C-alpha positions in Angstrom: -39.7 71.8 -2.7 -37.6 70.0 -5.4 -36.9 71.2 -8.8 -38.8 68.3 -10.3 -42.0 69.6 -8.8 -41.7 72.8 -10.7 -41.7 71.3 -14.2 -45.3 70.4 -13.9 -46.2 73.8 -12.5 -47.5 76.8 -14.4 -45.1 79.4 -15.6 -46.3 82.0 -13.2 -45.0 79.9 -10.4 -41.6 79.3 -12.1 -40.5 82.9 -11.6 -40.7 82.6 -7.8 -39.5 79.0 -7.4 -35.9 79.9 -6.3 -37.3 82.3 -3.6 -39.7 79.6 -2.3 -36.9 77.1 -2.1 -34.6 79.6 -0.4 -37.3 80.6 2.1 -37.9 77.0 2.9 -34.2 76.5 3.5 -33.9 79.6 5.8 -36.9 78.5 7.8 -35.4 75.2 8.8 -34.6 74.5 12.4 -32.2 71.9 13.8 -33.5 68.4 13.9 -33.7 67.1 17.5 -31.5 64.2 18.2 -31.7 61.9 21.2 -29.3 63.3 23.8 -26.4 61.0 24.4 -26.4 60.8 28.2 -23.1 59.0 28.1 -19.6 60.0 27.7 -17.9 59.5 24.2 -15.7 56.8 25.8 -18.8 54.8 26.6 -20.1 55.1 23.0 -16.8 54.2 21.4 -16.8 50.9 19.5 -20.3 49.8 20.6 -21.0 48.5 17.1 -17.5 47.0 16.4 -16.4 43.5 17.0 -13.2 44.7 18.6 -10.8 43.0 21.1 -13.2 43.4 24.0 -16.0 41.7 22.1 -13.6 39.0 20.8 -12.5 38.2 24.4 -16.2 37.9 25.4 -17.5 35.9 22.5 -14.6 33.7 21.4 -13.1 30.7 23.1 -9.8 31.6 24.8 -7.6 29.6 22.3 -9.3 31.2 19.3 -9.0 34.7 20.9 -5.2 34.1 21.3 -4.8 33.1 17.7 -6.8 36.1 16.6 -4.5 38.4 18.5 -1.5 36.7 16.8 -3.1 37.5 13.5 -3.9 41.1 14.4 -0.7 42.0 16.3 1.9 39.7 14.9 0.9 39.6 11.2 0.4 35.8 11.4 -1.7 34.2 8.6 -5.2 33.4 9.6 -5.7 29.8 10.5 -8.8 28.7 8.6 -9.5 26.0 11.2 -10.6 28.7 13.7 -12.8 30.6 11.2 -16.0 28.7 12.2 -15.5 29.6 15.8 -14.9 33.2 15.0 -18.0 33.3 12.7 -20.1 31.7 15.5 -19.0 34.4 18.0 -19.5 37.2 15.5 -23.0 35.9 14.6 -24.0 35.7 18.3 -22.8 39.2 19.0 -24.4 40.6 15.8 -27.8 39.0 16.4 -27.9 40.4 19.9 -27.6 43.8 18.3 -30.5 43.2 15.9 -28.4 42.2 12.8 -30.1 40.0 10.2 -27.7 40.3 7.3 -23.9 40.3 6.5 -21.8 41.7 3.7 -18.3 41.6 2.5 -17.4 45.3 2.5 -14.7 46.3 0.0 -13.2 49.3 -1.8 -13.3 48.9 -5.6 -11.6 51.3 -8.0 -14.5 53.7 -7.9 -13.4 55.9 -5.0 -16.4 54.5 -3.0 -17.2 51.3 -1.2 -19.2 48.2 -2.2 -21.4 45.7 -0.4 -23.9 42.9 -1.2 -26.1 41.9 1.7 -27.0 38.3 2.4 -29.3 37.1 5.2 -28.3 34.9 8.1 -30.6 32.1 6.9 -30.2 28.7 5.4 -32.9 25.9 4.8 -33.1 23.6 7.9 -34.1 20.6 5.9 -37.5 20.5 7.5 -39.3 23.1 5.4 -38.1 26.0 7.5 -35.2 28.3 7.9 -32.4 28.7 10.5 -29.9 31.4 11.2 -26.5 30.4 9.8 -23.1 32.0 9.3 -20.1 29.8 8.8 -16.3 30.4 8.7 -16.4 29.8 5.0 -18.8 32.7 4.5 -16.7 34.9 6.7 -13.3 34.2 5.2 -14.1 34.2 1.5 -16.9 34.9 -1.0 -17.4 35.2 -4.7 -19.5 38.4 -5.1 -18.7 38.5 -8.8 -19.2 42.3 -9.0 -18.2 42.1 -12.6 -19.4 45.6 -13.4 -16.8 47.4 -11.4 -13.9 48.9 -13.5 -11.0 46.6 -13.9 -9.0 48.1 -16.7 -9.3 44.9 -18.8 -8.1 42.5 -16.1 -11.4 40.7 -16.0 -12.4 39.1 -19.3 -16.0 37.9 -20.0 -14.9 34.3 -19.7 -13.1 34.8 -16.4 -15.3 37.4 -14.7 -15.2 36.0 -11.2 -14.2 38.3 -8.4 -13.3 37.1 -4.9 -13.5 38.9 -1.6 -11.4 37.8 1.3 -11.6 38.9 5.0 -9.0 41.3 6.3 -8.9 40.3 10.0 -6.7 43.3 10.9 -9.7 45.6 10.4 -12.5 44.9 12.8 -16.0 43.9 11.7 -18.7 46.5 12.3 -22.5 46.9 12.2 -24.4 49.4 10.1 -28.2 49.3 10.6 -29.1 45.5 10.4 -26.0 44.4 8.5 -22.7 43.0 9.7 -20.0 44.6 7.6 -16.8 42.5 7.0 -13.8 44.5 5.6 -12.3 42.5 2.7 -9.9 42.7 -0.1 -11.3 42.2 -3.7 -9.2 40.3 -6.2 -9.8 38.8 -9.7 -10.0 35.1 -10.6 -6.4 35.3 -11.7 -5.2 36.9 -8.5 -4.8 40.6 -9.4 -6.0 43.3 -7.0 -9.2 44.9 -8.1 -9.4 47.3 -5.1 -7.4 49.7 -2.9 -7.1 47.6 0.2 -5.0 44.7 -1.3 -2.1 46.9 -2.5 -2.4 49.0 0.6 -1.8 46.0 2.8 1.1 44.9 0.6 2.6 48.4 0.8 2.3 48.3 4.6 4.0 45.0 4.7 6.8 46.4 2.5 7.4 49.5 4.7 7.2 47.4 7.8 9.9 45.0 6.5 12.2 47.7 5.3 11.8 50.1 8.3 12.2 47.3 10.8 15.6 46.3 9.4 16.9 49.9 9.4 15.4 50.6 12.9 17.3 47.5 14.2 20.6 49.4 13.6 19.5 51.5 16.6 17.1 49.2 18.5 17.6 45.5 17.9 14.5 44.5 19.9 12.1 46.2 17.4 9.9 43.5 15.8 7.4 45.5 13.9 6.9 49.0 12.4 3.4 50.4 12.1 2.3 53.1 9.6 0.0 55.6 11.3 -2.4 57.9 9.6 -4.5 60.8 10.8 -6.7 62.3 8.1 -8.4 65.7 8.2 -11.7 65.5 6.3 -12.9 68.8 4.8 -16.4 69.1 3.3 -19.2 71.5 2.4 -22.8 71.5 3.6 -25.6 72.9 1.5 -29.3 72.9 2.2 -30.9 69.9 0.7 -33.7 71.8 -1.0 -31.2 74.1 -2.6 -29.1 71.1 -3.7 -32.1 69.6 -5.5 -32.7 72.9 -7.2 -29.2 72.7 -8.8 -29.0 69.8 -11.3 -25.3 70.4 -11.7 -24.7 69.8 -7.9 -26.9 66.7 -8.1 -25.2 65.1 -11.0 -21.6 66.2 -10.8 -21.0 67.3 -7.2 -20.0 70.8 -8.2 -21.5 74.0 -9.6 -20.8 74.2 -13.3 -21.9 77.8 -13.3 -22.5 80.6 -10.8 -21.1 84.0 -10.2 -19.2 84.9 -7.0 -21.2 86.1 -4.1 -20.4 89.7 -3.2 -19.2 88.4 0.1 -17.6 85.0 0.4 -14.4 84.2 2.4 -12.5 87.5 2.0 -13.3 88.6 5.6 -12.0 85.3 7.0 -14.9 85.5 9.4 -16.2 81.9 8.9 -12.8 80.2 9.7 -12.9 78.9 13.2 -16.1 80.9 13.8 -19.2 79.9 15.8 -20.6 76.8 14.2 -24.2 77.4 13.0 -26.8 75.7 15.2 -28.1 73.4 12.5 -24.6 72.3 11.6 -23.7 71.8 15.2 -26.6 69.4 15.6 -25.6 67.5 12.5 -22.0 67.3 13.8 -23.2 65.9 17.2 -25.3 63.3 15.5 -22.5 62.3 13.1 -20.0 62.0 16.0 -22.3 59.7 18.0 -22.6 57.4 15.0 -18.9 57.6 14.2 -17.9 56.8 17.8 -20.2 53.8 17.9 -18.3 52.5 14.8 -15.0 53.0 16.5 -13.9 56.1 14.6 -12.0 58.3 17.1 -13.4 61.6 16.0 -11.9 64.5 17.9 -11.9 67.8 16.1 -14.6 69.8 14.4 -14.6 73.4 13.2 -15.6 75.9 10.5 -13.2 76.0 7.6 -12.1 79.0 5.5 -14.9 79.1 2.9 -18.5 79.8 3.9 -20.4 76.5 4.3 -17.2 74.6 4.6 -16.2 72.5 7.7 -13.7 69.9 8.9 -13.7 66.8 10.9 -10.5 65.0 12.1 -9.9 61.9 14.3 -7.0 60.8 16.5 -4.4 59.0 14.4 -4.7 55.2 13.9 -2.9 52.4 12.2 -3.0 53.2 8.5 -5.2 50.3 7.2 -7.8 50.9 9.9 -7.7 54.7 9.4 -8.4 54.3 5.6 -11.3 52.0 6.4 -12.7 54.5 8.9 -12.4 57.3 6.4 -14.4 55.4 3.8 -17.0 54.5 6.4 -17.2 58.1 7.6 -17.7 59.6 4.1 -20.7 57.3 3.6 -22.0 58.0 7.1 -21.8 61.8 6.6 -24.1 61.6 3.6 -26.7 59.6 5.5 -26.7 61.7 8.6 -26.7 65.0 6.7 -29.9 64.0 4.9 -31.6 63.6 8.2 -30.8 67.2 9.1 -31.9 68.7 5.7 -28.3 69.0 4.4 -26.3 67.5 1.5 -22.6 66.9 2.0 -20.4 67.9 -0.9 -17.1 66.0 -0.9 -16.1 67.3 -4.4 -12.7 69.1 -4.1 -14.0 72.2 -5.8 -17.8 72.5 -5.6 -17.7 76.3 -5.8 -15.4 78.5 -8.0 -13.5 81.4 -6.5 -13.3 80.0 -2.9 -11.3 77.4 -1.1 -11.7 73.8 -2.2 -11.7 70.8 0.1 -8.7 68.5 0.8 -8.0 65.6 3.1 -4.6 66.2 4.7 -3.0 62.9 5.4 -0.7 63.0 8.5 1.6 60.1 8.0 4.2 58.7 10.4 5.9 55.5 11.4 6.1 53.9 14.9 7.5 50.7 16.3 6.0 48.0 18.6 8.4 49.3 21.3 6.9 52.8 21.2 9.6 54.5 19.2 8.3 57.3 16.9 10.6 57.2 13.9 9.9 60.8 12.9 10.4 62.3 16.4 13.8 63.3 17.8 15.0 62.1 21.1 17.6 62.9 23.8 20.4 60.6 22.9 22.8 60.3 19.9 21.2 57.0 18.9 17.7 58.5 19.0 18.7 61.6 17.0 20.6 59.7 14.4 17.7 57.3 13.9 15.4 60.4 13.6 17.5 62.0 10.9 17.9 58.7 9.0 14.1 58.2 8.7 13.4 61.8 7.8 16.0 61.7 5.0 15.0 58.4 3.6 11.4 59.5 3.5 12.6 62.5 1.5 14.5 60.2 -0.7 11.3 58.2 -1.5 9.4 61.4 -2.2 12.1 62.8 -4.3 12.7 59.7 -6.5 8.9 59.3 -7.1 7.6 62.9 -6.9 5.8 62.5 -10.2 4.2 59.3 -9.1 3.1 60.7 -5.7 1.5 63.6 -7.6 -0.2 61.2 -9.9 -1.6 59.3 -6.9 -3.7 62.4 -5.9 -4.6 63.7 -9.4 -8.2 63.3 -10.6 -10.7 65.2 -12.6 -12.1 66.7 -9.4 -8.9 67.4 -7.5 -7.5 69.0 -10.7 -9.7 72.1 -9.9 -8.3 72.5 -6.4 -4.5 72.0 -6.6 -2.7 75.3 -6.7 -5.7 77.4 -5.9 -6.8 79.2 -2.7 -4.6 77.6 -0.1 -4.4 74.2 -1.7 -0.8 73.0 -2.4 0.5 73.4 -6.0 0.7 70.5 -8.5 4.5 70.2 -7.9 5.6 67.9 -5.1 8.1 69.4 -2.6 8.7 69.1 1.1 8.8 71.8 3.7 11.0 71.0 6.7 11.3 74.2 8.7 14.4 76.2 9.7 15.6 74.0 12.5 15.5 70.7 10.6 16.8 72.4 7.4 19.8 73.7 9.4 20.6 70.3 10.8 20.5 68.6 7.4 22.7 71.3 5.9 25.2 70.9 8.7 25.4 67.1 8.3 25.8 67.5 4.6 28.6 70.1 4.7 30.4 69.7 8.0 33.5 67.6 8.5 32.7 64.2 9.9 34.4 65.0 13.2 32.3 68.2 13.6 28.9 66.7 13.0 28.3 66.1 16.7 29.3 69.6 18.0 27.1 72.2 16.2 24.9 74.7 18.2 22.5 77.2 16.8 22.7 81.0 17.2 20.3 80.8 20.2 22.5 78.5 22.1 20.1 75.5 21.8 21.9 72.3 21.4 21.5 71.2 17.8 24.3 68.6 17.7 23.0 65.2 16.6 23.5 63.9 20.2 21.3 66.5 21.7 18.7 67.6 19.2 15.9 69.0 21.5 12.5 67.4 21.4 10.1 69.7 19.6 8.7 71.6 22.5 7.5 74.4 20.1 6.4 74.2 16.5 9.8 74.4 14.7 8.2 73.7 11.3 5.8 76.6 10.8 2.6 76.0 8.8 3.6 76.4 5.1 0.2 76.0 3.4 1.8 76.0 0.0 3.8 72.8 0.7 2.3 69.5 -0.5 4.4 67.4 1.8 5.4 69.1 5.1 7.2 67.9 8.1 5.2 69.0 11.2 7.1 67.8 14.2 6.7 64.1 14.4 5.0 63.3 11.1 4.7 64.3 7.5 1.5 66.0 6.3 0.6 65.1 2.7 -1.8 68.0 1.9 -2.5 67.3 -1.8 -4.9 64.5 -1.2 -8.4 65.4 -2.4 -11.5 65.4 -0.1 -13.4 62.7 -1.9 -10.4 60.5 -2.6 -9.6 57.1 -1.1 -6.6 57.9 1.1 -5.2 54.5 0.1 -4.3 55.7 -3.4 -1.7 58.2 -2.1 -0.5 55.9 0.8 0.2 53.0 -1.5 2.7 55.1 -3.4 4.1 56.8 -0.3 4.6 53.6 1.7 6.1 51.8 -1.3 8.5 54.7 -2.1 9.7 54.9 1.5 10.1 51.1 1.7 12.3 51.2 -1.5 14.4 54.1 -0.1 14.9 52.3 3.3 15.8 49.0 1.5 18.3 50.8 -0.7 19.8 52.6 2.4 20.3 49.4 4.2 21.9 47.7 1.3 24.5 50.5 0.9 25.2 50.6 4.7 25.7 46.9 4.8 28.0 47.0 1.8 30.2 49.5 3.7 30.2 47.6 7.0 31.0 44.4 5.1 34.2 46.2 4.0 35.1 47.1 7.6 33.6 50.5 8.0 32.3 51.1 11.5 28.5 51.1 11.6 28.1 54.8 12.8 30.5 56.0 10.1 28.7 53.9 7.5 25.3 55.4 8.6 26.6 58.9 8.4 28.3 58.4 5.1 25.2 57.1 3.3 23.1 59.6 5.1 25.2 62.5 3.7 24.9 61.1 0.2 21.1 60.9 0.5 20.8 64.4 1.9 22.6 65.7 -1.2 20.6 63.5 -3.6 17.2 64.4 -2.2 18.0 68.1 -1.8 15.9 69.2 -4.9 12.7 68.1 -3.1 13.4 70.3 -0.1 11.7 73.7 -0.5 10.6 76.0 2.4 9.4 79.0 0.3 6.2 80.0 -1.5 5.0 77.2 -3.6 2.5 79.5 -5.4 5.1 81.7 -6.9 6.1 81.7 -10.6 9.7 81.7 -9.5 9.2 78.3 -7.8 7.7 76.8 -10.9 10.9 77.8 -12.8 13.1 76.7 -10.0 11.3 73.3 -9.7 11.9 72.7 -13.3 15.6 73.4 -13.0 15.8 71.0 -10.1 14.3 68.2 -12.2 11.0 68.0 -10.3 7.9 66.9 -12.3 6.0 70.1 -13.3 3.4 68.4 -15.5 -0.1 69.8 -14.7 -2.3 68.0 -17.2 -4.1 65.4 -15.2 -4.3 62.5 -17.8 -0.6 62.9 -18.6 0.3 62.9 -14.9 -1.0 59.3 -14.8 1.9 58.3 -17.0 4.1 58.3 -14.0 2.5 54.9 -12.9 4.0 53.2 -16.0 7.5 54.7 -15.9 10.1 52.0 -15.7 11.3 53.2 -12.3 7.7 53.1 -10.9 7.0 49.6 -12.2 10.4 48.4 -10.9 9.6 49.9 -7.5 6.2 48.3 -7.2 7.4 45.0 -8.4 10.5 44.9 -6.3 8.5 45.8 -3.2 5.8 43.1 -4.1 3.0 45.7 -4.0 1.8 45.6 -7.6 3.0 44.2 -10.9 3.0 45.7 -14.4 -0.4 44.2 -15.4 -2.1 45.7 -12.4 -0.6 49.1 -12.9 -1.6 49.1 -16.6 -5.1 48.2 -15.6 -5.4 50.8 -13.0 -4.2 53.5 -15.4 -6.9 52.4 -17.9 -9.4 52.9 -15.1 -7.9 56.3 -14.2 -8.1 57.6 -17.8 -11.6 56.2 -18.3 -12.8 57.7 -15.0 -11.4 61.1 -15.9 -13.1 61.0 -19.3 -16.5 60.0 -17.9 -16.5 62.7 -15.2 -15.7 65.4 -17.8 -18.2 63.9 -20.2 -21.0 64.0 -17.6 -20.2 67.6 -16.7 -20.3 68.6 -20.4 -23.7 66.9 -20.9 -25.1 68.6 -17.8 -23.7 72.0 -18.8 -25.2 71.7 -22.3 -28.6 70.7 -20.8 -28.6 73.6 -18.2 -27.4 76.1 -20.8 -30.1 75.3 -23.3 -33.0 74.3 -21.1 -32.5 76.6 -18.1 -30.3 79.5 -18.9 -31.4 80.4 -22.5 -35.1 80.3 -21.8 -34.8 82.4 -18.7 -32.6 84.9 -20.4 -34.8 85.1 -23.5 -37.8 85.7 -21.2 -36.0 88.6 -19.5 -34.8 90.0 -22.8 -38.4 89.9 -24.1 -39.5 91.8 -21.0 -36.9 94.5 -21.7 -37.8 94.7 -25.4 -41.5 95.1 -24.4 -40.5 97.9 -22.0 -38.6 99.6 -24.8 -41.5 99.4 -27.2 -43.9 100.7 -24.5 -41.6 103.7 -23.8 -41.5 104.5 -27.6 -45.4 104.5 -27.7 -45.5 106.8 -24.7 -42.6 109.2 -25.2 -41.9 108.9 -28.9 -38.8 107.6 -30.7 -36.3 110.4 -29.8 -37.2 110.7 -26.1 -37.5 107.0 -25.6 -34.1 106.5 -27.1 -32.6 108.5 -24.2 -34.8 106.9 -21.5 -34.2 103.3 -22.7 -30.5 103.5 -23.6 -29.4 101.2 -20.8 -32.1 98.6 -21.6 -31.1 98.7 -25.3 -27.5 98.1 -24.3 -28.5 95.2 -22.0 -30.7 93.6 -24.7 -27.8 93.7 -27.1 -25.4 92.2 -24.6 -27.8 89.5 -23.8 -28.2 88.6 -27.5 -24.4 88.5 -27.9 -23.8 86.3 -24.8 -26.7 84.0 -25.8 -25.2 83.6 -29.2 -21.8 82.8 -27.7 -23.5 80.2 -25.4 -25.4 78.5 -28.2 -22.3 78.4 -30.4 -20.3 77.1 -27.4 -22.7 74.3 -26.7 -22.7 73.3 -30.4 -18.9 73.2 -30.3 -18.9 71.3 -27.1 -21.2 68.6 -28.5 -19.1 68.3 -31.6 -15.9 68.1 -29.6 -17.4 65.3 -27.5 -18.4 63.4 -30.6 -14.8 63.6 -32.0 -13.2 62.6 -28.6 -15.6 59.7 -28.2 -14.3 58.1 -31.4 -10.8 57.8 -29.9 -10.3 54.2 -28.8 -7.1 54.7 -26.7 -8.2 55.7 -23.2 -5.2 57.9 -22.6 -5.6 59.9 -25.8 -9.4 60.2 -25.2 -8.8 61.6 -21.7 -6.3 64.1 -23.0 -8.8 65.2 -25.7 -11.4 65.8 -23.0 -8.9 67.8 -21.0 -7.7 69.9 -23.9 -10.9 70.4 -25.8 -14.0 69.8 -23.7 -13.0 71.1 -20.3 -11.7 74.3 -21.8 -14.9 74.9 -23.8 -16.9 74.4 -20.7 -15.1 77.2 -19.0 -15.8 79.5 -21.9 -19.5 78.8 -21.7 -19.5 79.3 -18.0 -17.9 82.7 -18.3 -20.9 83.9 -20.5 -23.5 82.3 -18.2 -22.0 83.9 -15.1 -22.0 87.3 -16.7 -25.7 86.8 -17.6 -26.5 85.9 -14.0 -25.5 89.5 -13.1 -27.7 91.0 -15.8 -30.9 89.0 -15.6 -33.5 90.1 -13.0 -33.0 88.3 -9.7 -36.7 87.2 -9.5 -36.4 85.3 -12.8 -33.1 83.4 -12.2 -34.2 79.9 -11.3 -30.9 78.4 -10.1 -30.0 79.1 -6.5 -27.1 81.5 -6.4 -23.8 81.3 -4.5 -25.0 83.8 -1.8 -27.9 81.3 -1.1 -26.0 78.1 -1.4 -23.0 79.1 0.8 -24.5 80.8 3.8 -26.3 78.4 6.2 -29.1 79.8 8.4 
């Protein structure tokens, strides 16, 4: 039963609506799915035009050229595009495909696609299936309504999509999906993929040159990513009975459930049967699309879960995450659920993040963030750890800006989410090593041992047989053995936003490191001495970003400010970091984005922030005046009627004693309703004033300072009324019903 059905019903049915919806939800049983009588490895990649399919459907010479493009970074030869398209079409049609689309990632946090059929006129009054290399390689989807921050003018509104051959083509339903970049008529990036690919190229070039100090045969450095997708599930009928969830992705009102996550009994608990069935179905679809899903479990909050794959090359991992988020929503609907990817759909309990496990690896198999057994391995390990810290330190404000949004703003710093101050946790062992390198005499650097007798000298740093880095949940950027885990990324965000900044910052740090080392060696300093000298400098410079303590403490906020770290917490102001001169210089020097693109993206960020708060404010006003006030007034009238009846029966004096509590409640209701009505009026007026501001940045700040704050004040009054009004009259499903899946 949906909420829309109740509006045409009679009032006597309205009182029981929530209970009917809740009963329907609790009566649900798992949807049966066709058993997969095959192993996951047999499902994997079934709907992907991967290397195996290319080998089968492409001529050998075309296959070889495609491998050069995918593995060696060679430019795609347009002369082979027709042969590739022919093979793709044959494979796709054998799998029931009738349409194709250029699948891209605009600046909306989602994906975009326009489907075209495999048909062209045959010149004889009929049609034939056709798909050429030209259609594969490039299209002009226009897509002029996507946000561009002013890059696309009315008279030059063309947008072009171009195939990214490093990310395999895949099938969803009857459509062949071709991963592409999306650029403007004048060449600026209008998406996330184009700058992500540029950042990957930048970090590859910079890391490869530094790595060749240690391993001259290294030809390429890959960026790897393993994301951990957290999400909430709510029953679909309950979802439709909450207009705020439907329209904003979060509950704009709702009092805490008496029991939520305080017992820690949901975390890693037995997965509910309906959820388990959904997860199985989702995993089957994900595996068919080549997404290497591996881990599933209950998360901390009730109704919250996590899915994580095996790590992949960064570009492919980002594409897979975007595919998965869309897939989750489709599969959940089949099982009577709705997936909530909002970072904070429920107040007072954990929000959802998307931890990004980031690392570098070479084509020769060397993990750049994992220690080895030789002096050369260990020196390389320390260099790449420290230069990663350098990038994070120099651009900590920018890295924070890359994960900030109107939705993630609710999560950062609350209930296990990392704080809105970027720092890096290294763990005791690695911290001791860096401190020793920084302070010891040069001749002593290779002889230190720790108190336990384990060899810690740089020639014999042990491989991480045990977890030497702990699990500091308050650290936004933690070293976890052979990778860094960026925990501040929000659950509904495109991972590319954070990775563009991280990759570029590390590329800049490595480039700068090499320039200084080469400058010393050019003056006659031995290479090992030059490496150590510059390394020691950078350990000292990046020291402020290193923090192994409690990131939630007030003491850390004060300490972070003393260290010069960015402590800004106002989301629209955080976006300013993109336009700082050091940020613009970094992006331009690394050939990732230029000033015009950065300015445009910030316009989009500010506008998006404003619109999300604007929608929430309008929904809250509607719910307050058209749901809450009528229900509360009805309950107040019921109490008043009871008071009058008691007076008639017992007389004024006796009734005064018997109805004292009801009188108190009637008065409290009147006061809280008055506060809500005044708050909504003030909210509307504040929006009117803010909407007249033409500058997008100033408008976003006005929405943050004036509208968002007023919404919290209104919510406080509504949540108090939820505890007062009779349960049988409250029409909106409550937290205790939304959070606990049966």
